RONU-550800 format. One line per 4 residues: number of its first residue (from 1); for each residue x, y, z of N, C-alpha, C. Coordinates in pm, 1 decimal. Each point is the difference from the previous one (the first is absolute). Layout:
<fidrens>
NUM	X:Y:Z:X:Y:Z:X:Y:Z; ... $
</fidrens>
This chain:
<fidrens>
1	85.1:-117.2:0.0:-85.1:117.2:0.0:89.7:123.5:0.0; -29.4:99.2:-83.7:88.4:115.9:-8.1:-4.0:92.7:121.2; -98.0:-13.6:86.7:-3.7:79.3:123.1:36.5:-92.1:115.2; 103.3:36.0:73.6:42.4:-79.5:115.7:-38.0:71.5:128.6 $
5	-42.6:-77.2:97.5:-27.6:52.5:132.8:123.0:-25.3:86.4; 51.4:104.2:58.5:122.7:-8.2:79.7:-28.0:-3.6:150.5; -118.7:-45.5:37.0:-37.6:-2.4:140.9:95.3:-84.8:82.5; 39.3:-115.1:-48.7:89.8:-86.4:77.6:134.1:68.1:23.6 $
9	49.9:72.0:-98.0:126.8:72.1:14.2:-11.3:109.5:105.3; -109.8:74.2:-3.9:-20.6:109.1:95.4:-14.6:-54.6:141.5; -81.1:-104.2:16.4:-17.2:-57.8:133.8:131.8:-56.5:51.7; 75.4:-66.6:-84.9:128.5:-56.0:40.7:97.6:107.2:43.8 $
13	5.9:108.9:-74.8:91.5:109.2:33.7:-36.4:64.3:133.2; -127.1:-1.5:33.6:-47.2:60.8:125.3:-16.1:-102.6:111.8; 34.6:-124.3:-30.8:-11.8:-109.4:96.3:-141.6:-10.9:57.6; -95.5:9.5:-90.4:-140.3:-15.2:36.0:-51.8:-131.5:-56.0 $
17	-99.2:-54.3:67.3:-64.1:-123.3:-45.5:-133.2:34.4:-65.5; -50.2:-93.5:-77.4:-131.6:19.6:-60.2:-104.0:26.7:108.3; 10.3:-69.4:110.9:-96.5:17.3:109.3:2.0:142.6:53.7; 118.1:61.4:5.5:10.1:139.5:45.0:-78.2:91.7:-93.9 $
21	15.5:-23.7:-128.7:-68.0:82.1:-99.8:-150.9:-23.4:3.1; -40.5:-123.6:18.6:-142.7:-32.6:8.3:-63.5:72.4:118.0; 68.1:-1.2:113.9:-51.6:71.0:117.9:-6.2:150.6:-24.0; 100.3:55.4:-63.9:7.2:144.6:-21.6:-102.1:50.0:-102.0 $
25	-35.0:-84.5:-96.3:-87.9:44.1:-109.0:-142.4:-52.5:8.3; -18.6:-113.3:66.2:-131.1:-63.1:1.7:-31.4:-75.1:-128.2; 100.1:-15.5:-86.4:-19.8:-73.8:-124.8:-9.7:-149.5:27.8; -65.4:-70.6:-90.2:-13.2:-145.1:12.8:136.0:-66.8:-18.3 $
29	19.5:-109.3:71.9:125.5:-74.0:-10.3:25.7:-43.6:-144.1; -103.0:-45.8:-68.5:15.2:-46.0:-138.4:46.8:112.9:-91.5; -49.7:120.6:23.7:40.4:115.5:-81.0:147.4:29.5:19.3; 42.9:7.6:125.1:140.4:30.2:29.9:90.4:-111.7:-51.6 $
33	-40.8:-124.1:17.6:80.8:-113.3:-46.2:17.0:2.3:-151.6; -108.3:25.7:-73.2:9.9:6.4:-146.3:92.5:112.9:-44.8; -7.9:113.8:65.9:88.7:111.2:-34.7:144.2:-32.2:38.3; 18.8:-60.8:115.4:134.2:-34.2:49.1:72.2:-93.5:-97.4 $
37	-71.8:-99.1:-50.1:59.2:-97.4:-92.2:-16.6:39.7:-147.1; -42.0:124.0:-23.4:-14.1:55.1:-135.1:-92.8:-85.6:-86.1; -110.3:-45.3:60.4:-98.0:-82.4:-71.2:-127.6:76.5:-33.6; -12.0:122.2:49.8:-122.6:77.3:-20.6:-14.7:39.5:-146.5 $
41	-119.7:-8.3:-49.5:-29.7:38.9:-138.3:-46.9:144.8:-8.3; -46.3:53.9:112.2:-48.9:138.2:5.0:9.5:49.1:144.0; -5.3:132.3:15.3:0.2:56.7:134.4:-100.1:115.3:3.3; -79.9:2.8:102.0:-98.8:104.2:20.2:70.1:125.7:52.1 $
45	-46.3:118.0:-40.8:61.7:123.9:47.8:-7.9:12.5:152.2; -108.1:-47.0:60.2:-12.6:6.4:145.9:106.8:-86.9:66.7; 28.1:-115.3:-58.6:105.5:-88.1:51.4:135.5:66.9:-14.5; 24.6:57.4:-115.4:126.5:68.9:-24.8:18.8:115.7:97.2 $
49	-106.5:73.5:26.1:6.0:111.2:95.0:35.0:-49.3:140.4; -63.2:-107.3:44.3:29.0:-54.8:133.0:145.3:-44.4:11.0; 50.3:-64.8:-104.4:139.3:-44.8:0.7:95.7:118.6:5.1; -26.5:100.5:-81.5:87.6:117.5:-2.9:-0.5:74.0:133.4 $
53	-116.9:11.6:62.1:-7.6:66.2:131.0:74.9:-79.7:105.8; -21.5:-130.1:3.2:62.5:-84.6:102.2:151.2:-6.7:-16.4; 47.1:1.8:-124.1:143.5:-14.4:-26.7:68.6:133.5:-26.3; -79.4:108.0:1.7:52.7:134.1:-25.4:81.1:1.2:-130.1 $
57	-65.2:-43.2:-107.3:67.6:-7.2:-129.3:-93.5:47.9:-109.7; 50.1:4.6:-120.2:-76.3:40.1:-117.5:-40.8:-124.5:-79.6; -106.3:9.8:-80.4:-39.0:-114.6:-82.3:114.1:-51.6:-87.3; 83.6:89.2:-48.2:112.9:-39.8:-83.6:106.1:-78.6:73.9 $
61	-1.0:7.6:132.8:91.5:-81.9:79.6:-49.0:-144.6:5.7; -131.2:-17.2:-3.4:-61.1:-132.9:9.5:-13.7:-68.6:-135.4; -36.6:76.5:-100.0:-27.6:-55.6:-132.2:99.8:55.3:-100.4; 67.6:-89.6:-71.1:104.2:39.5:-94.1:-25.9:-66.3:-134.8 $
65	8.5:78.8:-106.5:-13.4:-53.8:-135.1:133.0:-60.3:-42.1; -5.0:-126.5:-41.3:119.8:-69.8:-46.6:-26.4:-47.8:-142.6; 71.8:55.4:-98.1:-19.6:-45.4:-138.3:21.9:-150.7:-12.4; -64.3:-62.1:-96.8:3.7:-145.4:-18.0:140.3:-58.2:-2.9 $
69	95.5:66.4:-63.1:135.2:-55.9:-9.8:74.1:-1.2:133.5; -47.4:77.4:99.3:65.6:2.3:130.7:-63.8:-97.2:98.8; -112.7:-58.8:-34.5:-67.9:-91.7:91.4:80.1:-127.7:18.6; -25.1:-64.9:111.5:62.1:-128.9:26.2:136.5:7.9:64.3 $
73	30.0:113.0:60.6:129.4:10.6:67.2:-2.0:-64.8:133.2 $
</fidrens>
């Protein structure tokens, strides 16, 4: 997929667990898990807003466009 979710990288750098983020945002475990493992097919703006507020980041920090030739690294 040309859009990658960098949630796992951000949580790892901050030494946070998925459970910490779930508690902070109130998001469903399945939602956070899909984003963490970059399996999500779409993201709701309300979800993106909650993540950005909880992690004090911008949408561009979480979601990155990766051209097809760069995928699979």
